[in-house]
C-alpha positions in Angstrom: 3.6 51.2 -35.2 6.5 49.0 -34.0 5.1 49.0 -30.5 1.7 48.0 -31.7 3.3 45.2 -33.8 5.3 44.0 -30.7 2.2 44.1 -28.6 0.2 42.1 -31.1 3.1 39.6 -31.3 3.1 39.3 -27.5 -0.6 38.8 -27.3 -0.5 36.2 -30.1 2.3 34.4 -28.3 0.4 34.4 -25.0 -2.8 33.1 -26.7 -0.7 30.3 -28.3 0.7 29.5 -24.8 -2.8 29.4 -23.4 -3.9 27.0 -26.1 -1.0 24.7 -25.4 -1.7 25.1 -21.6 -5.3 24.1 -22.1 -4.3 21.0 -24.2 -1.8 19.9 -21.5 -4.4 20.4 -18.8 -6.9 18.3 -20.8 -4.3 15.6 -21.1 -3.5 15.7 -17.4 -7.2 15.6 -16.6 -7.5 12.3 -18.5 -4.3 10.9 -17.0 -4.4 12.0 -13.4 -8.0 11.2 -12.5 -6.9 8.3 -10.2 -4.5 10.5 -8.1 -6.3 11.6 -4.9 -3.8 14.6 -4.6 -4.9 15.9 -8.0 -7.5 18.5 -8.8 -8.5 16.2 -11.6 -9.2 13.3 -9.2 -12.5 11.6 -10.0 -13.3 9.2 -7.1 -16.3 7.7 -8.9 -13.9 6.5 -11.6 -10.8 5.9 -9.5 -12.5 3.8 -6.9 -14.0 1.3 -9.3 -12.6 -2.2 -8.5 -11.4 -3.4 -11.8 -8.5 -5.7 -11.2 -9.6 -6.4 -7.7 -13.1 -7.4 -9.0 -11.3 -9.8 -11.3 -9.3 -11.3 -8.5 -12.3 -11.5 -6.2 -14.2 -13.6 -8.7 -11.2 -15.9 -9.1 -10.9 -16.1 -5.3 -14.6 -16.9 -4.8 -14.3 -19.7 -7.4 -11.2 -21.1 -5.7 -13.0 -21.0 -2.3 -16.0 -22.7 -3.7 -13.9 -25.5 -5.1 -11.9 -25.7 -1.9 -15.1 -26.5 0.0 -15.5 -29.6 -2.1 -11.9 -30.8 -2.7 -9.0 -29.8 -0.5 -6.3 -28.0 -2.5 -2.6 -28.6 -2.0 -1.2 -27.4 1.3 2.1 -26.8 3.0 4.5 -29.7 2.8 5.8 -30.8 6.2 8.9 -32.1 4.4 10.2 -28.5 4.0 10.9 -25.5 6.2 8.5 -22.8 5.1 9.9 -19.8 3.2 6.9 -17.8 4.4 4.2 -18.0 7.1 1.2 -16.0 6.2 -0.8 -15.1 9.3 -4.3 -13.6 9.2 -6.4 -12.7 12.3 -10.1 -12.3 11.5 -12.8 -10.8 13.7 -16.5 -11.0 13.0 -18.1 -8.2 11.1 -21.6 -9.2 12.3 -22.9 -11.0 9.2 -20.3 -9.8 6.7 -17.0 -11.4 5.8 -14.2 -10.9 3.4 -12.1 -13.8 4.6 -13.0 -16.3 1.8 -12.0 -13.8 -0.9 -8.8 -12.9 1.0 -7.7 -16.5 1.3 -8.8 -17.4 -2.2 -6.7 -14.5 -3.7 -3.7 -15.6 -1.7 -3.9 -19.2 -2.9 -5.4 -18.9 -6.4 -2.8 -19.3 -9.1 -0.1 -20.6 -6.8 1.9 -23.5 -8.2 2.1 -26.6 -6.0 5.7 -25.9 -5.3 4.9 -22.4 -4.2 2.1 -23.5 -2.0 4.3 -26.1 -0.3 6.6 -23.4 0.8 3.8 -21.3 2.4 2.4 -22.0 5.9 -1.0 -20.4 6.2 -2.4 -19.5 9.7 -5.9 -18.2 10.1 -6.8 -17.1 13.6 -10.5 -16.4 14.3 -9.9 -13.9 17.1 -12.8 -14.6 19.4 -12.9 -16.2 22.9 -15.8 -18.2 21.4 -14.8 -18.8 17.8 -18.3 -19.9 16.8 -19.2 -16.2 16.9 -17.3 -15.8 13.6 -19.3 -16.1 10.4 -16.7 -18.5 8.9 -16.2 -20.9 11.8 -16.0 -24.5 10.7 -16.6 -23.6 7.1 -15.3 -26.4 4.8 -13.4 -24.0 2.6 -11.6 -22.6 5.6 -10.7 -26.0 7.0 -9.4 -27.0 3.6 -7.4 -23.9 2.8 -5.7 -23.1 6.1 -2.7 -25.0 7.4 -3.4 -24.0 11.0 -6.5 -22.6 12.8 -5.3 -21.7 16.3 -7.2 -20.3 19.3 -6.3 -18.3 22.3 -3.9 -19.9 24.8 -5.7 -21.8 27.5 -4.3 -19.4 30.2 -7.4 -18.4 32.3 -5.9 -14.9 32.9 -5.6 -14.2 29.2 -9.0 -15.6 28.4 -10.6 -13.5 31.1 -8.9 -10.4 29.7 -10.0 -11.2 26.2 -13.6 -11.7 27.2 -13.6 -8.4 29.1 -12.1 -6.5 26.1 -14.7 -8.1 23.8 -17.5 -7.0 26.2 -16.2 -3.4 26.4 -16.0 -3.1 22.6 -14.7 0.5 22.4 -11.6 1.7 20.7 -9.3 1.3 23.7 -10.5 -2.3 24.1 -9.9 -3.0 20.4 -6.4 -1.5 20.5 -5.5 -3.6 23.6 -7.0 -6.8 22.2 -5.4 -6.3 18.8 -1.9 -6.7 20.3 -3.0 -9.9 22.1 -4.3 -11.2 18.7 -1.0 -10.4 17.0 1.0 -12.1 19.7 -1.1 -15.3 19.2 -0.7 -15.1 15.4 3.0 -14.4 15.4 3.7 -17.1 18.0 1.8 -19.6 15.9 3.9 -18.7 12.8 7.1 -18.8 14.8 6.5 -22.4 15.8 7.2 -23.6 12.2 10.4 -21.5 12.0 9.8 -19.8 8.6 12.3 -17.3 7.1 9.7 -14.6 7.0 6.3 -14.0 8.6 3.7 -12.0 6.7 0.7 -10.6 8.6 -2.3 -9.7 6.5 -5.7 -8.2 7.4 -8.7 -10.3 6.5 -10.1 -7.8 4.0 -7.4 -7.6 1.3 -7.0 -9.0 -2.2 -3.6 -10.3 -3.4 -2.5 -10.0 -7.0 -1.5 -13.0 -9.1 2.2 -13.5 -8.5 2.3 -11.8 -5.1 4.5 -14.6 -3.7 7.4 -14.3 -6.2 7.3 -10.6 -6.1 7.4 -10.6 -2.3 10.5 -12.9 -2.3 12.3 -10.7 -4.8 11.5 -7.6 -2.8 12.7 -9.2 0.4 16.0 -10.1 -1.3 16.3 -6.5 -2.4 15.5 -5.2 1.0 18.1 -7.4 2.6 20.7 -6.2 0.1 19.9 -2.5 0.6 19.9 -3.0 4.4 23.5 -4.4 4.2 24.5 -1.5 1.9 23.4 0.9 4.7 25.6 -0.9 7.1 22.7 -2.5 9.1 22.2 -6.1 9.9 18.4 -6.3 9.7 15.3 -4.5 8.8 12.0 -4.5 10.7 9.6 -5.2 7.9 8.7 -5.0 4.2 5.4 -3.3 3.5 3.4 -4.8 0.7 0.6 -2.3 0.9 0.4 1.4 1.6 -2.3 4.0 1.4 -2.0 5.9 -1.9 -3.9 8.9 -0.5 -1.0 9.7 1.9 1.7 10.1 -0.8 0.5 13.4 -2.2 1.8 16.9 -1.5 2.3 16.8 2.2 1.9 20.1 4.2 5.2 19.7 6.1 7.1 19.6 2.8 5.7 22.8 1.4 8.8 24.8 2.3 10.7 22.4 0.0 8.2 22.8 -2.8 8.3 26.6 -2.5 12.1 26.6 -2.5 12.1 24.3 -5.6 9.7 26.6 -7.4 11.7 29.7 -6.6 14.8 27.9 -7.8 13.2 27.2 -11.1 12.2 30.8 -11.5 15.7 32.0 -10.6 17.4 29.7 -13.0 15.0 30.7 -15.8 15.7 34.4 -15.1 19.4 33.8 -15.0 19.3 32.0 -18.4 17.2 34.6 -20.1 19.4 37.4 -18.7 22.5 35.6 -20.0 20.9 35.3 -23.4 20.0 39.0 -23.5 23.5 39.9 -22.5 25.4 37.7 -24.9 23.2 37.4 -28.0 22.1 40.7 -29.7 19.1 39.0 -31.5 17.9 37.6 -28.2 18.2 41.1 -26.6 15.6 42.4 -29.2 13.3 39.5 -28.7 13.5 39.3 -24.9 12.1 42.7 -24.0 11.0 43.6 -20.5 7.3 42.8 -21.3 8.3 39.4 -22.7 10.4 38.6 -19.6 7.6 39.6 -17.3 5.2 37.4 -19.2 7.5 34.4 -19.2 8.7 34.7 -15.6 5.7 36.3 -14.0 2.8 34.5 -15.7 3.7 31.5 -17.9 6.2 29.8 -15.6 4.0 30.2 -12.4 1.0 28.9 -14.4 3.1 25.8 -15.4 4.3 25.3 -11.9 0.8 25.6 -10.6 -0.5 23.0 -13.1 2.3 20.7 -12.1 1.2 20.7 -8.5 -2.5 20.7 -9.4 -2.0 17.5 -11.4 -0.9 15.6 -8.2 2.2 14.1 -6.9 1.4 10.5 -7.6 0.7 11.4 -11.2 3.6 13.7 -11.9 6.2 12.1 -9.6 5.1 8.4 -9.2 7.2 6.1 -7.1 9.6 4.1 -9.2 9.0 0.3 -9.1 11.3 -1.4 -6.6 12.0 -1.3 -2.9 12.2 2.0 -1.0 12.5 3.1 2.6 9.1 4.3 3.9 9.4 5.7 7.4 6.6 8.1 6.9 3.1 8.0 5.3 3.2 4.2 5.3 -0.4 3.6 6.6 -1.5 1.0 7.5 -1.1 -2.7 8.7 -2.9 -4.4 5.8 0.2 -6.3 4.8 3.7 -6.5 6.5 6.5 -9.0 6.1 8.9 -9.5 9.0 12.1 -11.4 9.2 11.8 -14.3 11.7 14.5 -12.9 13.9 12.6 -9.6 14.3 9.5 -11.5 15.4 11.3 -13.6 18.0 13.6 -10.9 19.4 11.3 -7.9 19.4 7.7 -8.2 18.2 6.6 -11.2 20.3 8.0 -9.7 23.6 6.6 -6.3 22.6 3.0 -7.5 22.0 3.0 -9.9 24.9 4.2 -7.4 27.5 2.5 -4.2 26.5 -0.5 -2.8 28.3 -1.1 -0.1 25.7 -4.7 0.6 24.9 -4.3 4.0 23.2 -2.9 3.1 19.8 -4.0 0.6 17.2 -1.3 -2.0 16.3 -0.1 -0.1 13.2 0.4 3.2 15.0 1.9 1.4 18.0 4.4 -0.4 15.9 5.4 2.7 14.0 6.0 4.7 17.2 8.1 1.8 18.5 10.1 1.6 15.3 10.6 5.4 15.2 12.1 5.3 18.7 14.5 2.6 17.6 15.3 4.0 14.2 14.3 0.7 12.6 14.5 0.2 8.9 11.1 -0.1 7.1 11.0 -0.9 3.4 8.0 -0.8 1.0 7.6 -2.5 -2.3 6.2 -0.6 -5.3 3.8 -1.4 -6.9 1.9 -2.8 -3.9 1.1 -6.5 -3.9 -2.3 -6.4 -2.2 -5.4 -4.1 -2.2 -7.6 -3.2 0.7 -11.2 -3.8 -0.2 -12.9 -3.9 3.2 -15.6 -1.3 3.7 -17.1 -2.7 6.9 -15.0 -2.4 10.0 -14.5 -5.1 12.6 -14.5 -2.6 15.5 -17.3 -0.3 14.8 -15.4 2.5 12.8 -17.0 3.4 9.5 -19.4 0.4 9.3 -21.1 0.1 5.9 -24.4 -1.8 5.5 -23.2 -3.6 2.5 -19.4 -3.5 3.0 -19.0 -1.0 0.2 -15.9 1.1 -0.3 -15.8 4.5 1.5 -13.7 7.6 0.9 -11.9 7.3 4.2 -10.6 3.8 3.8 -7.0 3.0 2.9 -6.8 2.3 -0.9 -4.1 2.1 -3.6 -5.5 3.4 -6.8 -2.7 2.1 -9.0 -3.5 -1.5 -8.0 -6.7 -1.4 -10.1 -4.7 -0.7 -13.3 -2.9 -4.1 -13.1 -3.1 -6.1 -16.3 -4.2 -9.7 -15.4 -2.7 -11.2 -18.6 0.7 -9.6 -18.0 0.7 -10.8 -14.4 -0.1 -14.3 -15.3 2.7 -14.4 -17.9 5.1 -13.0 -15.4 4.1 -15.5 -12.7 4.3 -18.5 -15.1 7.8 -17.4 -16.3 9.0 -17.2 -12.7 7.6 -20.7 -11.9 9.2 -22.1 -15.0 12.5 -20.7 -14.0 12.1 -22.0 -10.5 11.4 -25.5 -11.8 14.0 -25.4 -14.5 
């Protein structure tokens, strides 16, 4: 009779656990749908451009107005805090450049804009091939619109690479383009140089957040006993920050450690407390340690890393999983001493510029920081070099994307930005 009572109590307890487990799973299903590493991931919901759509609309309006009336520009009376460099290549009838520039400039205070030098490089030997060549809004928004150097050897090489048009040609030409862009920025001697791709959207307040992150990166670099860092990343691909296969030994060890600690605690309770000895029978222990705890650990991993262990806001080292090159900020000294010679001298045609730079940085053990949350979103769905072209430029499953960016609150961002501007002026 006692055994039957205990069995009924055990079954009832397990059914209660299952009910709680189902409720927790339902909650996680509603909370973790935007995490691509989660079994609850719903791409049709997570990939909806919410905040990005809001900023794109603002950027379009800014660009339309800029075509009619030139907005404020960089002030020649000051040394720029930041040079923003964008290299843009034709997507054969489709362009994101207007939205990208508009999102960078929309919302900036005049004093902020006067500290930013904006370089837009239409990376064609014949720039009239670009959809936005000589557009009034482009002429009025950019501070500088450079072309390739007049060196015949470079021009012949660029034309040959354009004619080839394959991946190797793109990889080689990309480094030439970055050398032109970085050199143009270096001419105005800014403290930092930010390179952006031409299919990103910046959040309201990106500038003051970038400056704050750069100050933090500098401080943390000095705390590590280093003089300088290579870059600050302002965008990374949220898809790559899940449960990575090379870290599964660590995950397994952590899970086993949890089970061992649980068993040790329960064994100590049985040994020291007589009442616990009666309650914690062998079937109960087997149920707790052999069924319930593994189920909870499994649910933890199934919910996804970004959902369960999100990166804390701030500046962190990111030497791995930092794809791609949508937005990087370099100290001026790194550009002059390393990047310009690197891009000018290399003959590499096997790696795109982001992979090439990461390999070089890994060999030199260079510090690479990333800011969380990201300051820009990648919205381009139509490639400039033939990879993954979309007829309408729509988003695809294989494009770099940060899901948390779409959860930004535009009102909170505006208030934060306004408060910073008021403090700067006051």
